[in-house]
C-alpha positions in Angstrom: 12.4 -7.4 17.4 10.4 -4.2 17.4 6.7 -4.5 18.3 5.0 -5.9 15.2 2.0 -3.8 13.9 -0.7 -6.0 12.4 -1.9 -5.1 9.0 -5.6 -4.2 8.9 -6.1 -6.7 6.0 -4.7 -9.6 8.1 -6.0 -8.6 11.5 -8.8 -11.2 11.3 -6.2 -14.0 11.5 -5.6 -13.3 15.2 -9.1 -12.2 16.2 -10.7 -15.6 16.5 -11.7 -16.7 20.0 -9.8 -19.5 21.7 -11.4 -22.6 23.1 -10.0 -22.1 26.6 -11.5 -19.3 28.8 -8.1 -18.3 30.2 -6.4 -18.0 26.9 -6.2 -14.9 24.7 -5.0 -16.3 21.4 -6.6 -19.2 19.5 -4.7 -22.0 17.9 -5.2 -20.4 14.5 -3.9 -17.0 15.8 -0.8 -18.7 17.2 -0.1 -20.4 13.9 -0.4 -17.0 12.2 2.1 -15.5 14.7 4.5 -18.4 14.2 4.4 -17.8 10.4 5.1 -14.1 10.9 8.1 -14.8 13.3 9.6 -17.3 10.8 9.3 -14.7 8.0 11.0 -12.1 10.3 13.8 -14.5 11.4 14.6 -15.7 7.9 14.0 -12.4 6.1 11.3 -13.2 3.6 7.7 -12.1 2.9 4.9 -14.6 2.2 3.1 -13.1 -0.7 -0.4 -14.2 -1.6 -1.1 -14.1 -5.3 -3.7 -15.3 -7.8 -6.1 -14.2 -10.5 -8.6 -12.7 -8.0 -6.0 -10.4 -6.5 -4.6 -9.6 -9.9 -8.1 -8.4 -11.1 -8.5 -6.4 -7.9 -5.3 -4.5 -8.5 -5.9 -4.0 -12.3 -9.4 -2.7 -12.1 -9.3 -0.7 -8.9 -9.5 2.7 -10.7 -12.5 1.4 -12.8 -14.3 0.2 -9.6 -13.8 3.6 -7.9 -15.1 5.3 -11.1 -18.2 3.0 -11.0 -18.9 4.0 -7.4 -18.5 7.7 -8.3 -20.9 7.2 -11.3 -23.6 5.4 -9.2 -23.5 7.7 -6.1 -22.6 11.0 -7.8 -19.4 11.2 -5.7 -15.9 12.3 -6.6 -13.9 9.8 -4.5 -10.2 9.6 -5.1 -7.9 6.7 -4.1 -6.3 7.3 -0.7 -2.5 6.8 -0.6 -1.9 7.6 3.1 -0.9 4.7 5.4 -1.7 5.1 9.1 -0.2 3.3 12.1 -0.8 3.2 15.8 0.7 1.0 18.6 -1.2 -2.0 17.4 -2.1 -1.9 13.7 -1.2 -0.3 10.4 -3.4 0.2 7.3 -4.1 2.0 4.1 -7.8 2.3 3.3 -9.1 2.8 -0.3 -11.2 5.9 0.2 -11.5 8.3 3.2 -14.5 10.7 3.7 -12.8 12.8 6.4 -14.7 12.7 9.7 -17.4 10.5 8.3 -16.4 7.1 7.0 -13.8 4.9 5.3 -14.6 2.9 2.3 -12.9 -0.2 1.0 -13.4 -1.3 -2.7 -13.7 -5.0 -3.4 -13.7 -5.8 -7.1 -15.5 -9.1 -7.5 -14.0 -11.8 -9.7 -17.2 -12.7 -11.7 -21.0 -12.3 -11.6 -21.0 -15.6 -9.8 -18.9 -14.3 -6.9 -20.5 -10.8 -6.8 -22.8 -10.4 -3.8 -26.1 -9.1 -5.0 -27.4 -8.6 -1.5 -25.7 -6.7 1.4 -26.0 -9.7 3.7 -24.2 -11.9 1.2 -21.3 -9.5 1.4 -20.9 -9.7 5.2 -17.4 -11.0 5.8 -15.5 -11.3 9.1 -12.1 -10.7 7.5 -13.3 -7.5 5.9 -15.1 -6.4 9.0 -12.0 -6.6 11.2 -10.1 -4.8 8.4 -12.7 -2.0 8.6 -12.7 -1.8 12.4 -8.9 -1.3 12.1 -9.5 1.6 9.6 -12.2 3.2 11.8 -9.7 3.1 14.6 -6.8 4.6 12.5 -8.9 7.3 10.9 -11.2 8.0 13.9 -14.5 7.7 12.0 -17.8 6.1 12.9 -18.6 4.2 9.8 -16.9 1.6 7.5 -18.4 0.7 4.1 -17.4 -2.2 1.9 -18.3 -1.4 -1.8 -18.4 -4.6 -3.8 -18.0 -3.6 -7.4 -18.5 -5.7 -10.6 -16.6 -4.4 -13.6 -15.5 -6.5 -16.6 -12.5 -8.8 -16.0 -9.4 -8.0 -18.2 -9.4 -10.5 -21.0 -6.0 -12.0 -20.2 -7.3 -13.1 -16.7 -10.6 -14.7 -17.8 -8.8 -17.8 -19.2 -11.2 -20.6 -20.0 -14.1 -19.3 -18.0 -17.4 -18.4 -19.5 -17.1 -14.8 -20.7 -20.7 -14.0 -19.9 -19.7 -14.1 -16.2 -17.0 -11.5 -16.8 -18.3 -9.1 -19.4 -20.6 -6.8 -17.6 -20.6 -3.4 -19.2 -24.1 -3.9 -20.6 -25.5 -4.3 -17.0 -26.9 -1.2 -15.3 -24.2 0.4 -13.2 -26.5 0.6 -10.1 -26.9 -3.2 -10.2 -23.1 -3.6 -10.0 -22.3 -2.0 -6.7 -23.4 -3.6 -3.4 -22.7 -1.8 -0.1 -22.2 -3.3 3.3 -22.1 -0.9 6.3 -20.4 -1.4 9.7 -20.6 1.0 12.6 -17.8 1.7 15.0 -17.7 -0.3 18.2 -15.2 0.8 20.9 -15.5 -2.5 22.8 -14.3 -4.4 19.7 -11.4 -1.9 19.4 -10.4 -2.8 22.9 -10.5 -6.5 21.9 -8.2 -5.6 19.0 -5.7 -4.1 21.4 -5.8 -7.1 23.7 -5.3 -9.6 20.9 -2.5 -7.7 19.3 -0.7 -7.2 22.6 -0.9 -10.9 23.3 0.3 -11.7 19.8 3.3 -9.2 20.2 4.2 -10.9 23.5 4.0 -14.4 21.9 6.1 -13.2 19.0 8.9 -12.0 21.4 8.9 -15.4 23.1 9.1 -17.3 19.8 12.0 -15.1 18.6 14.0 -16.1 21.7 12.9 -19.7 21.4 14.0 -20.0 17.7 17.3 -18.2 18.4 18.0 -20.5 21.4 17.2 -23.7 19.5 19.6 -22.7 16.7 22.3 -21.2 19.1 21.8 -18.0 17.2 
């Protein structure tokens, strides 16, 4: 098995701290690695789906346009994927030499964070730290955007939580900023290397148990 590169979006799954001082991977991290090895050995991909993700994909362009409208920018969607020895990722927007931006389209007014501190999120933070590492920039920004939900996704929910075009655009973007931290990037390397080693051991273990 080639050395697995962890996706920026799922990096948080292995970054949790273990209970024991002399361990590198937590129980949760090991469970994640076991799932990845099984997918590799049996040739399938575990795909996460749902209405929240569907909306994110469908309205991404609208959310980028909303950000451009509010901040007088001309951002375009990034399509470049970058990879190093540990991680791989494709950020939404890159401002070369300055920052990476990730667009998160909220499901409804109820789930939209109106305050920056409400938008702080460990999963997104580790994702952003991976991007800062891959693009060699000092800042990562999450832009939470609230645009109207496509009608076919709303279902039986109250439409007033989903139809937001009448709300001032400035009120519909919340930014959360993270600064680069090289010590945390070293932690990423350590965790990924431990996960890669554990993966290798599991591949052999599964193969041996099945006489494969």
